[in-house]
C-alpha positions in Angstrom: 3.4 -3.5 -11.0 5.1 -1.8 -8.0 2.9 -0.5 -5.2 2.9 3.4 -5.3 3.8 4.5 -1.8 2.9 8.1 -0.8 4.6 9.4 2.3 2.1 12.0 3.5 4.0 15.0 5.0 0.7 16.9 5.0 1.1 19.9 7.4 3.7 18.2 9.6 6.2 20.8 8.3 4.6 23.2 10.8 4.9 26.0 8.3 8.7 25.7 8.1 10.4 25.1 4.7 13.4 23.7 6.6 11.3 21.1 8.3 9.5 20.4 4.9 12.9 19.6 3.4 13.9 17.4 6.2 10.6 15.5 5.7 11.5 15.1 2.0 15.0 13.8 3.0 13.3 11.1 5.2 10.9 10.1 2.5 13.7 9.8 -0.1 15.8 7.7 2.3 12.8 5.4 3.0 12.5 4.7 -0.7 8.8 5.8 -1.2 7.6 7.0 -4.6 6.1 10.4 -3.6 6.1 12.8 -0.7 2.8 14.7 -0.4 2.0 18.1 1.1 -1.3 20.1 1.3 -2.2 23.2 -0.7 -4.8 25.6 0.5 -5.7 29.1 1.3 -7.1 29.2 4.9 -9.7 31.8 3.8 -11.0 29.4 1.1 -10.9 26.3 3.3 -12.3 27.1 6.7 -15.0 29.5 8.1 -13.6 31.9 10.7 -15.9 30.3 13.4 -15.3 26.6 12.4 -14.6 24.3 15.3 -11.5 22.0 15.4 -11.9 18.3 15.3 -11.6 16.6 18.7 -8.2 15.1 17.8 -7.0 18.6 16.8 -8.1 20.0 20.1 -6.0 17.4 21.9 -2.9 18.0 19.8 -2.8 21.8 19.3 -3.3 25.0 21.2 -6.7 24.9 22.7 -7.2 28.7 22.5 -6.8 29.1 18.7 -9.6 28.5 16.1 -9.3 26.0 13.3 -8.8 29.0 11.0 -5.8 30.3 13.1 -4.3 26.8 13.2 -4.7 26.3 9.4 -3.4 29.7 8.5 0.0 29.0 10.1 0.4 25.9 8.0 -0.1 27.4 4.5 2.6 27.0 1.8 2.7 29.9 -0.6 3.6 29.7 -4.3 7.3 30.3 -3.7 7.4 27.5 -1.1 5.8 25.1 -3.6 8.5 26.0 -6.2 11.2 25.5 -3.7 9.9 22.1 -2.5 9.3 20.9 -6.0 12.9 21.7 -7.0 14.2 20.1 -3.8 12.2 16.9 -4.5 13.8 16.8 -8.0 17.3 16.8 -6.4 16.2 13.9 -4.2 14.7 11.9 -7.1 11.3 11.7 -5.4 7.9 12.9 -6.7 6.3 16.0 -5.2 2.6 15.7 -4.7 0.1 18.0 -2.9 -3.6 17.7 -2.1 -5.5 20.9 -3.1 -8.3 21.9 -0.7 -10.0 24.7 -2.8 -10.5 25.6 -6.5 -7.6 28.2 -6.5 -5.3 25.5 -5.2 -6.3 23.1 -8.0 -5.4 25.8 -10.5 -2.1 26.4 -8.8 -1.1 22.7 -8.7 -2.1 22.3 -12.4 0.0 25.3 -13.3 2.9 23.8 -11.4 2.7 20.7 -13.5 1.2 18.2 -11.1 0.3 15.0 -13.1 -1.4 13.3 -10.1 -4.2 14.9 -8.2 -4.9 13.5 -4.8 -8.4 14.2 -3.5 -8.8 14.1 0.3 -11.7 12.3 1.9 -13.4 15.5 3.0 -13.8 16.7 -0.6 -15.6 13.6 -1.9 -19.0 15.5 -1.7 -17.6 18.8 -3.2 -19.1 18.8 -6.6 -17.5 21.9 -8.1 -14.1 20.7 -6.8 -14.5 17.2 -8.2 -15.7 18.6 -11.5 -12.7 20.9 -11.8 -10.2 18.1 -11.1 -12.1 15.8 -13.4 -11.8 18.3 -16.2 -8.0 18.3 -16.0 -7.8 14.7 -17.3 -4.9 13.8 -15.0 -4.2 10.8 -12.8 -6.6 11.0 -9.8 -6.3 9.3 -6.4 -9.6 9.5 -4.5 -9.7 8.9 -0.7 -13.0 7.7 0.7 -13.0 8.2 4.4 -16.5 8.8 5.9 -18.1 7.8 2.5 -20.5 5.1 1.7 -20.7 3.3 -1.7 -23.3 5.6 -3.2 -21.2 8.7 -2.4 -18.1 7.0 -4.0 -20.1 6.2 -7.1 -21.4 9.8 -7.3 -17.9 11.2 -7.0 -16.6 8.8 -9.6 -19.4 9.8 -12.0 -18.5 13.5 -11.6 -14.8 12.8 -12.3 -15.5 10.6 -15.4 -18.3 12.8 -16.8 -15.9 15.8 -16.5 -13.4 14.0 -18.7 -11.1 11.8 -16.6 -10.8 8.2 -17.9 -11.7 5.7 -15.3 -8.4 3.9 -16.0 -6.7 7.0 -14.6 -8.5 6.8 -11.2 -7.4 4.9 -8.1 -9.8 4.8 -5.2 -8.4 4.5 -1.7 -10.2 3.0 1.2 -9.7 5.2 4.2 -11.0 6.0 7.7 -11.0 9.6 8.8 -10.1 9.3 12.4 -6.6 10.1 13.7 -5.6 7.5 14.8 -8.1 5.0 13.4 -9.1 2.3 15.9 -8.3 -1.2 14.5 -11.9 -2.3 14.8 -12.9 0.5 12.5 -10.4 -0.2 9.7 -12.7 -2.6 7.8 -9.9 -3.4 5.3 -12.1 -5.9 3.4 -14.1 -2.9 2.2 -11.1 -2.0 0.1 -11.6 -5.0 -2.0 -15.4 -4.3 -2.2 -14.6 -1.0 -3.7 -12.3 -2.5 -6.3 -14.8 -5.2 -7.3 -17.9 -3.0 -7.2 -16.4 -0.3 -9.4 -14.0 -2.4 -11.4 -11.3 0.1 -10.6 -7.7 0.3 -9.2 -7.7 0.5 -5.4 -5.5 1.2 -2.5 -5.5 2.3 1.1 -4.9 5.5 2.9 -4.0 4.7 6.5 -4.4 6.5 9.8 -3.8 3.6 12.2 -0.9 3.6 14.5 1.9 1.3 13.3 2.5 -0.3 9.9 0.8 -3.7 9.9 -2.4 -2.7 8.3 -0.5 -1.1 5.4 1.4 -4.4 4.9 -1.9 -6.3 5.0 -3.5 -4.0 2.4 -0.6 -4.7 0.0 -1.1 -8.4 0.5 -4.8 -7.9 -0.3 -4.0 -6.2 -3.6 -3.6 -2.5 -2.8 -1.8 -0.7 -5.7 -1.4 2.6 -3.7 -0.5 3.1 0.0 -0.6 6.5 1.7 0.7 7.1 5.2 1.3 10.1 7.3 4.8 10.6 8.6 6.7 13.1 10.8 10.1 13.8 12.1 8.9 13.4 15.7 5.5 12.4 17.0 5.9 14.7 20.0 6.1 17.9 17.9 3.3 20.5 18.2 0.7 20.2 15.4 -2.5 18.5 14.5 -1.2 15.3 12.8 2.1 14.4 14.3 0.8 11.9 16.9 -1.0 9.8 14.3 2.1 9.8 12.0 5.0 7.4 11.5 8.5 8.4 12.7 11.4 8.0 10.2 12.4 4.6 11.3 8.8 3.4 11.1 8.4 4.8 7.5 11.6 3.0 6.5 10.4 -0.3 8.0 7.0 0.0 6.4 8.5 0.7 2.9 10.9 -2.2 3.2 8.1 -4.5 4.3 5.9 -3.4 1.4 8.7 -4.0 -1.1 9.2 -7.5 0.4 5.5 -8.3 0.2 5.5 -7.2 -3.5 8.2 -9.7 -4.2 6.5 -12.4 -2.1 3.2 -12.0 -3.9 4.9 -13.1 -7.1 2.9 -15.3 -9.5 -0.6 -16.8 -9.1 0.8 -20.0 -10.8 1.6 -22.8 -8.3 4.7 -24.6 -9.4 8.2 -25.4 -8.0 10.2 -22.2 -7.7 13.8 -21.9 -8.9 15.1 -21.8 -5.4 13.4 -24.9 -4.2 13.9 -27.1 -7.3 17.3 -28.4 -6.1 15.7 -29.6 -2.8 13.1 -31.8 -4.6 15.6 -34.7 -4.9 16.6 -34.3 -1.2 13.2 -33.7 0.5 11.0 -36.1 -1.6 11.1 -39.9 -1.5 11.3 -42.9 -3.9 10.5 -46.6 -3.9 13.4 -48.5 -2.2 14.0 -52.1 -1.2 13.0 -52.7 2.4 15.7 -55.4 2.7 17.4 -57.7 0.1 15.1 -58.7 -2.8 16.0 -61.4 -5.3 15.3 -61.3 -9.0 11.9 -63.0 -9.6 10.5 -62.1 -6.2 7.1 -60.2 -6.2 7.1 -56.7 -4.8 5.0 -56.5 -1.7 4.1 -53.9 0.9 6.5 -55.7 3.2 9.6 -55.8 0.9 9.2 -52.3 -0.5 9.6 -49.0 1.5 9.4 -45.3 0.7 12.5 -43.3 1.7 14.6 -40.4 0.6 16.1 -39.4 -1.8 13.6 -38.5 -4.5 15.7 -39.5 -7.5 14.0 -42.8 -8.1 10.4 -44.0 -8.7 7.7 -41.6 -7.5 5.9 -43.2 -4.5 2.6 -42.1 -6.1 3.2 -45.2 -8.3 3.2 -47.5 -5.3 0.0 -49.4 -6.3 1.3 -50.1 -9.8 4.5 -51.7 -8.4 2.9 -53.8 -5.7 2.5 -57.3 -7.4 5.1 -56.7 -10.1 8.1 -59.1 -10.3 11.6 -57.9 -9.6 13.7 -58.1 -12.7 17.0 -58.0 -10.7 18.5 -58.3 -7.3 18.2 -55.4 -4.9 20.2 -54.6 -1.7 18.4 -53.1 1.3 17.6 -49.3 0.7 18.6 -49.6 -3.0 16.3 -47.5 -5.3 13.9 -49.7 -7.3 
């Protein structure tokens, strides 16, 4: 099954529909499966006096509050309609993460079939219960969470009516950018094994190598932030991929998908013609007369591999030659 790649535009549109459409263009060009935005009402998401995260303080206007920063990044209903329609023209799936109960209702009304739950909502019981009750596909990020919190969230979703088969859990680290020593990618497989569930990875590292490694380790979903330009003003641009990096990541993931192939070890179609050339056979190590006994001295093992398999060496030593052989002739 193909890895589901989500290009996370998030709030990197900076409140501009034109920028949002350019981000959709880039995602479509890269060949990802979905482009994801964020749906929220600032009033429902953030208290007026809430502080910014340290990374947000470093990447945005130091004077504004988190509320003021978030308010500028809202997408209204009309914007959602326009972006959904634009995605349809580009043959790419529109997704958005809701950050409050009203936004869940809005996205449901707009026909979302996949609901992505951000790491920060994994302890939000009413929110989880509402999404669980929709019985849609769910992708749950687990940054900052431990295993018991993941289990609790999973229980809420399934008890509310969502089939576990419709849930994918993403390993994640909620630091922008994530230091390599904090990725702990092996925990992704722990999640999959412990909960017997589809798993993937939501990445906030700089670069693309961890995403590629996650696919090699079995991730079925990859989510990655991207932007038009890392130097743009806004909270998430610096920890996002630029267009050429998103294209490179997607191409690498598609190659890894092909390379993973089958778990059965056998000669592949492409290498079968080389077996006769690269393998070896029993040959005469000089002229041998009919009636002579084959010995370790008058036999040799050389290419090509079209004759007797050298694994039968012991069976041929001591046998009598039934014909004459020239040097290097296949036995």
